[in-house]
C-alpha positions in Angstrom: -120.7 146.1 12.7 -118.6 147.3 15.6 -116.1 144.9 17.1 -117.3 145.3 20.4 -120.7 144.2 19.8 -119.9 141.1 18.1 -117.1 140.2 20.9 -119.8 140.7 23.6 -122.1 138.6 21.9 -119.9 135.6 21.8 -118.8 136.5 25.3 -122.2 136.6 27.0 -123.4 133.7 24.7 -120.4 131.4 26.5 -121.6 132.9 30.1 -124.7 131.8 29.6 -123.9 128.2 28.6 -121.3 128.2 31.5 -123.6 129.3 33.8 -126.5 126.7 32.7 -124.0 124.2 32.6 -122.3 124.7 36.1 -125.7 125.2 38.1 -127.0 121.6 36.9 -126.0 118.5 38.4 -124.5 116.3 35.4 -126.6 113.8 33.7 -125.8 110.6 32.0 -128.0 111.8 29.2 -130.1 115.2 28.3 -132.7 115.4 30.8 -136.3 115.4 29.9 -138.3 118.4 30.8 -139.5 117.1 34.0 -136.6 115.6 35.4 -135.1 118.9 35.8 -134.6 119.8 39.4 -136.0 123.4 40.6 -133.7 125.6 42.2 -133.5 124.8 46.1 -134.4 120.8 45.7 -131.5 118.0 45.7 -130.6 116.5 42.6 -130.3 113.0 42.1 -127.0 112.8 43.4 -128.0 114.8 47.0 -126.2 117.5 45.5 -128.1 120.6 46.2 -129.0 123.2 43.6 -128.6 126.4 45.2 -131.1 129.4 44.8 -131.0 132.2 42.3 -127.7 134.3 44.2 -128.8 138.1 44.6 -127.6 140.6 42.0 -126.0 143.7 43.0 -128.7 146.8 41.9 -126.5 149.8 41.3 -129.7 151.8 41.4 -131.4 150.2 44.3 -128.3 149.7 46.4 -128.2 152.2 49.2 -124.6 153.6 48.6 -125.2 153.8 45.0 -128.7 155.4 44.7 -129.2 159.5 44.4 -130.7 161.0 46.9 -134.4 160.9 46.3 -135.6 164.4 47.7 -132.5 166.0 45.8 -133.8 164.4 42.6 -137.1 165.0 43.2 -135.9 168.7 43.4 -134.0 168.5 40.3 -136.7 167.5 38.2 -139.2 170.1 39.5 -136.8 172.6 38.6 -135.9 171.0 34.9 -139.9 170.9 34.4 -139.7 174.9 35.4 -138.1 175.6 32.4 -139.6 173.5 29.8 -142.3 174.3 27.6 -146.0 172.7 27.8 -145.4 171.0 24.2 -142.1 169.7 25.6 -143.4 168.3 28.7 -146.5 166.9 26.4 -144.0 165.5 24.2 -141.8 163.3 26.8 -145.2 161.5 27.6 -145.0 159.9 23.7 -143.3 157.1 22.4 -143.9 156.9 18.8 -142.7 154.4 15.8 -140.8 155.5 13.1 -142.8 155.2 9.6 -141.3 152.6 6.8 -138.8 154.5 4.7 -138.2 157.2 6.9 -135.4 159.4 6.5 -132.7 161.5 8.3 -134.3 164.6 7.2 -137.9 163.4 8.1 -136.6 162.1 11.6 -135.8 165.4 12.6 -138.7 167.4 12.1 -140.3 164.6 14.5 -138.0 165.2 16.9 -137.9 169.2 16.5 -141.7 169.5 16.4 -142.4 166.5 18.8 -139.5 166.8 20.9 -140.9 163.2 21.9 -139.8 161.0 25.3 -138.8 158.2 22.8 -139.3 155.5 20.0 -140.1 152.2 19.1 -138.4 149.9 16.5 -139.9 147.1 14.2 -138.0 144.8 11.6 -139.2 147.3 8.7 -136.8 150.1 9.9 -134.1 148.1 9.5 -132.4 144.7 7.6 -129.3 144.4 9.7 -127.7 144.5 13.3 -125.7 147.5 11.9 -128.7 149.1 10.4 -129.8 149.0 14.2 -127.0 150.9 15.4 -126.7 153.1 12.5 -130.4 154.3 13.7 -130.3 154.6 16.9 -127.1 156.2 16.9 -129.0 159.1 14.3 -131.5 159.2 16.7 -129.6 160.0 19.8 -127.6 162.6 17.7 -130.6 164.4 16.5 -132.3 164.2 20.0 -128.8 165.9 21.4 -129.3 168.9 18.7 -132.8 169.4 19.1 -133.6 168.8 22.7 -130.7 168.9 24.3 -130.0 167.1 27.9 -133.1 165.1 27.0 -132.4 161.6 26.3 -134.6 158.9 24.3 -136.5 155.8 25.5 -135.2 153.4 22.8 -137.4 150.2 22.5 -138.5 147.3 20.8 -140.7 144.1 21.4 -138.0 141.3 22.2 -139.6 138.8 24.1 -138.0 135.6 22.4 -139.9 133.0 20.4 -142.6 134.5 18.3 -142.4 138.2 19.3 -138.2 138.9 18.5 -137.7 142.5 17.2 -134.2 141.6 16.4 -133.7 138.5 14.2 -130.0 138.7 13.1 -127.7 135.9 12.1 -124.8 136.9 14.6 -127.1 137.3 17.8 -128.5 134.8 20.1 -132.2 133.9 20.1 -134.1 132.6 22.6 -137.6 130.4 22.6 -140.7 131.9 24.1 -141.3 132.4 27.9 -143.2 129.4 28.2 -140.6 127.1 26.8 -138.3 129.0 29.5 -140.4 128.7 32.2 -140.9 124.9 31.6 -137.4 124.2 33.3 -138.8 125.6 36.3 -135.3 127.6 36.9 -135.4 131.3 37.8 -131.3 131.1 37.3 -131.9 130.1 33.7 -134.5 132.5 33.1 -132.3 135.5 34.6 -129.5 133.8 32.6 -131.1 133.8 29.4 -132.4 137.6 30.0 -129.2 138.9 30.7 -127.8 137.6 27.1 -130.6 139.1 25.5 -131.0 142.2 27.3 -127.0 142.8 26.5 -127.5 142.3 22.8 -130.5 145.0 23.1 -128.1 147.2 24.7 -125.6 146.8 22.4 -127.8 147.7 19.6 -128.5 150.9 21.1 -131.9 150.4 22.9 -132.3 150.8 26.5 -135.8 149.9 26.9 -137.5 146.3 26.3 -141.3 145.8 26.4 -141.2 142.8 28.7 -141.3 140.4 30.4 -144.7 139.2 29.8 -146.5 138.7 33.1 -149.7 137.4 32.0 -150.5 134.1 33.0 -151.1 131.2 30.2 -154.4 130.1 29.7 -155.3 127.7 26.8 -153.1 127.3 23.8 -153.0 130.2 21.2 -150.8 131.7 18.9 -153.1 135.1 18.5 -152.2 137.1 21.4 -150.7 135.7 24.3 -150.2 131.7 24.4 -146.7 130.8 24.5 -145.4 134.1 25.4 -146.3 133.6 29.2 -144.0 131.8 31.6 -146.8 129.2 32.5 -150.2 129.2 34.2 -149.1 129.3 38.1 -149.1 132.9 39.3 -146.5 132.2 41.8 -144.3 130.6 39.4 -144.3 133.4 36.9 -144.0 135.9 39.7 -140.7 134.3 40.4 -139.4 134.6 37.0 -140.6 138.2 36.5 -138.2 139.1 39.3 -135.6 137.3 37.9 -136.3 139.1 34.7 -136.0 142.4 36.2 -132.5 141.3 37.9 -130.9 140.5 34.7 -132.7 143.7 33.2 -131.3 145.8 36.5 -127.4 143.9 35.6 -127.9 144.9 31.9 -129.0 148.4 32.1 -132.3 148.0 30.2 -135.6 149.1 31.3 -138.0 146.4 31.8 -141.4 146.9 30.8 -143.6 144.4 32.3 -147.1 143.8 30.5 -150.3 143.5 30.3 -151.8 144.7 33.5 -153.5 143.7 35.0 -153.2 140.3 32.8 -154.4 139.7 29.2 -153.6 135.6 29.4 -157.6 135.3 30.4 -158.4 136.3 26.7 -157.6 135.1 23.4 -159.4 138.4 21.8 -156.6 140.2 20.1 -156.5 143.6 21.5 -154.7 144.9 18.2 -158.2 144.3 16.7 -161.0 144.3 18.8 -161.8 144.5 22.7 -161.3 141.9 24.7 -164.5 141.4 27.3 -164.0 139.5 29.9 -166.6 138.6 32.8 -164.6 137.1 35.5 -165.2 138.2 39.0 -162.7 140.4 40.8 -161.8 138.2 43.6 -160.2 135.9 40.6 -158.3 138.9 39.1 -157.0 139.3 42.2 -156.4 135.8 43.1 -154.5 134.8 40.2 -153.6 137.3 37.7 -152.5 140.2 39.5 -150.1 138.2 41.6 -147.2 138.6 39.0 -147.7 142.5 39.0 -147.9 142.9 42.3 -144.7 140.5 43.0 -142.8 142.8 39.8 -144.0 146.3 41.8 -142.8 144.9 45.3 -139.4 144.0 43.8 -138.9 147.5 42.3 -140.5 147.6 38.7 -139.8 151.0 36.5 -142.4 150.5 34.2 -145.6 148.7 33.2 -147.8 148.7 30.3 -151.7 148.6 30.4 -154.0 146.1 29.0 -157.0 147.5 26.3 -159.3 144.9 28.0 -162.8 145.6 29.6 -163.7 143.7 32.7 -167.1 144.3 32.9 -167.5 142.5 36.4 -164.9 145.3 38.0 -165.7 148.6 35.2 -168.0 148.3 32.6 -167.4 151.5 31.3 -163.8 151.7 30.5 -161.1 149.1 29.3 -158.5 149.1 31.8 -155.9 151.4 30.1 -158.9 154.2 30.5 -159.9 153.2 33.7 -160.3 155.0 37.3 -160.4 151.5 39.1 -157.6 149.9 37.5 -154.8 152.7 36.8 -155.7 155.0 39.9 -157.5 153.0 42.5 -155.7 149.7 42.3 -152.0 150.4 40.7 -151.4 153.6 41.9 -153.4 153.2 45.0 -153.3 149.8 46.5 -150.3 148.5 44.7 -148.3 151.7 45.6 -146.7 151.9 42.3 -145.1 155.3 41.7 -143.6 154.5 38.3 -144.2 154.9 34.6 -147.1 153.4 33.4 -146.9 152.9 29.8 -150.3 152.3 27.4 -150.2 149.4 25.1 -150.6 150.8 21.5 -152.9 153.6 21.5 -154.2 153.0 17.9 -155.1 149.2 18.9 -158.9 148.5 17.7 -159.9 147.8 21.1 -159.0 151.4 21.8 -159.7 152.7 18.0 -162.9 151.4 17.4 -164.4 152.7 20.5 -163.3 156.1 21.2 -161.6 158.8 18.9 -158.0 159.8 19.5 -159.3 163.0 21.5 -161.5 160.8 24.0 -158.8 158.3 24.3 -155.7 160.8 25.2 -158.3 162.7 27.4 -158.9 159.7 29.7 -155.3 158.2 29.3 -153.8 161.7 30.8 -156.9 161.8 33.5 -156.2 158.3 34.9 -152.4 158.7 35.2 -151.0 157.1 32.1 -147.4 158.5 31.8 -146.3 157.4 28.3 -148.9 157.0 25.3 -147.4 154.6 23.3 -147.9 155.1 19.7 -147.7 152.5 16.9 -149.3 153.8 13.7 -150.3 157.8 13.4 -147.9 160.7 13.3 -147.8 161.1 17.2 -146.9 164.7 16.6 -150.4 165.5 15.9 -151.6 163.7 19.3 -149.1 165.9 21.0 -151.2 169.2 19.4 -154.3 167.8 20.7 -153.1 167.2 24.2 -152.2 170.9 23.8 -155.4 171.8 23.0 -157.2 169.8 25.8 -154.9 172.1 28.2 -156.0 175.2 26.8 -159.6 174.3 26.8 -159.0 173.6 30.5 -159.9 170.0 30.0 -156.8 168.9 31.2 -154.3 170.9 33.3 -150.8 171.5 33.3 -150.2 170.1 36.8 -151.9 166.7 35.6 -149.2 166.9 32.7 -146.2 167.9 34.8 -147.2 164.6 37.2 -146.3 162.5 33.9 -143.9 164.1 33.0 -142.2 164.0 36.2 -142.1 160.5 36.3 -141.0 160.1 32.8 -137.9 162.2 34.0 -137.4 160.8 37.1 -136.8 157.0 34.9 -134.8 158.8 32.4 -132.3 160.1 35.2 -132.1 157.0 37.2 -130.9 155.5 33.9 -128.7 158.2 32.4 -130.8 159.9 29.8 -131.3 163.1 31.6 -128.3 165.5 31.7 -128.8 167.7 34.4 -125.8 169.0 34.6 -127.0 170.9 31.1 -130.0 171.1 32.1 -129.3 172.5 35.7 -126.1 173.8 35.2 -126.2 175.5 38.7 -127.0 172.8 40.8 -123.3 172.3 42.4 -123.2 175.8 43.7 
């Protein structure tokens, strides 16, 4: 493993300990969970525990961010020079099948021109193998699709959903146990350590935070993956997570909009059906997502859930109401919308892949997450939908532009290469 990677893991682990210790009043013995004073409250000896300090955000600070109008114009120029297949490919993140070799990866990148890849534990046995894999992916992409960096992502939430479980990396408990400290600084510090490790493995995106609310004890789907049951507390922890992700320079993807904690049905296998009224969804489950959007969230993942009292025809991922009216319209979200795994049983048991892709593109899902199939075949299906007039190239461009803007923001789009005369 690279020495720099080992050193940074040690340094960040030490930082977490120092921050956690320095921000709490010393106790004569280890405090119980309910003895820990939340930020901004008085400790036992009347020493004030300060609230979470601000984080300098290199992308949102006015003196460092690129001019928005210029950036959008450049993205339009890049789009004008792309083939239809390349535009569609940017809207897919796919898995790497077990046993895939470099030649197979090269074929996938060459024929699909994908937006990125998701890594699973069957793709590696050690941290060093993760680094070798991400290095290979980046090299192949630079050769086959120059100028377009890859989103490289995984599920590194903590607790039972951890893609990376190496003896030389720091691991953290699930979100519920982090939230029990009632301390956003604790969440932010742990998240920073976690995401620096993710970044040093060569990834630039993490499928977290989970902004679902904790419902009942459940290890089938959400359960302890949620920070808690109080919407305002979960919203606060979500903001802390986003601050840490910005500092670590890793793209966070909040999930599962508009809230998966309301059901115990695992959407990997079956379609959860929820009969809760719209008023309950708005008053509770949307609160953390609304807070994240207001805090500058870059990407959000959808939930494959059918809310029968709101849209009885389509699950949220494919719903005009949830995707267009609510998320884009009322909430004003202009970032990237990513589907949960598109082949999950909640979707695939009810719709063909062609129907699913058509609906997803129609309602403005920007990135299709493919977790089982050869997604290059899906790209071909979308090409056919455009050729048949069921989708327009303008609809393709709209989502691709959002993907490219996000890549530009995180240094994954080489505009000097793609628009060589932009400084003239």
